[in-house]
C-alpha positions in Angstrom: 3.8 34.1 -51.0 2.4 37.5 -49.9 -0.7 37.9 -47.8 -3.6 40.0 -49.0 -3.5 42.9 -46.6 -7.0 43.9 -47.7 -8.7 41.0 -45.9 -11.5 41.9 -43.6 -10.9 41.7 -39.9 -12.0 38.4 -38.3 -13.4 38.0 -34.9 -11.9 34.6 -34.1 -14.2 32.4 -32.1 -12.3 29.1 -32.4 -8.7 27.9 -33.2 -8.0 24.3 -33.9 -4.7 22.5 -34.5 -4.5 19.4 -36.8 -1.4 17.1 -37.2 -1.1 15.5 -40.6 2.2 13.7 -40.7 4.7 16.4 -41.9 2.2 19.3 -41.7 0.6 20.9 -38.8 -2.5 23.0 -39.6 -3.9 25.8 -37.6 -7.4 26.7 -38.6 -9.2 29.8 -37.3 -13.0 30.1 -37.4 -14.8 33.3 -36.8 -17.1 36.0 -38.1 -16.4 39.1 -40.3 -17.8 42.5 -39.3 -20.6 41.7 -41.8 -21.5 38.6 -39.7 -20.3 36.1 -42.3 -18.6 32.9 -41.2 -15.0 32.7 -42.3 -12.1 30.2 -41.9 -8.4 31.0 -42.2 -5.8 28.2 -42.4 -2.1 28.3 -41.8 0.1 25.3 -42.7 3.3 24.6 -40.8 5.9 22.2 -42.1 7.2 19.7 -39.5 10.8 19.0 -40.5 12.4 16.3 -38.3 15.9 17.8 -39.0 14.9 21.2 -37.4 14.0 22.0 -33.8 10.5 23.0 -34.5 7.8 23.8 -37.1 8.6 26.0 -40.1 6.3 28.9 -40.0 4.4 30.3 -43.0 3.7 34.0 -43.3 1.0 34.8 -40.8 -1.4 37.8 -40.9 -0.3 40.1 -38.1 -3.8 40.1 -36.6 -3.7 36.3 -36.2 -0.2 35.8 -34.9 -0.9 35.7 -31.2 -3.9 33.4 -31.7 -2.0 31.0 -34.0 1.0 30.8 -31.7 -1.1 30.3 -28.6 -3.0 27.5 -30.3 0.2 25.8 -31.2 1.6 26.2 -27.7 -1.6 24.7 -26.2 -1.0 21.7 -28.4 2.7 21.4 -27.3 4.2 22.6 -30.6 7.3 24.8 -31.0 7.9 27.0 -33.9 11.5 27.3 -35.2 
């Protein structure tokens, strides 16, 4: 799956991590430059046979925020 590189920049105000059995979800909340609320979600697969979460493709602008949120919640990405 390819990310749409034409997405508007997002001023992230909040990052939350949710654990749903075999999936860990990172949800970013923020505002676009137009002042509209937007949520971006990334789903990581938690495979018990691997040493960490399997990462989806993450927009370059969100990488640091996503990985920081996961680290704060004590998750490791493989």
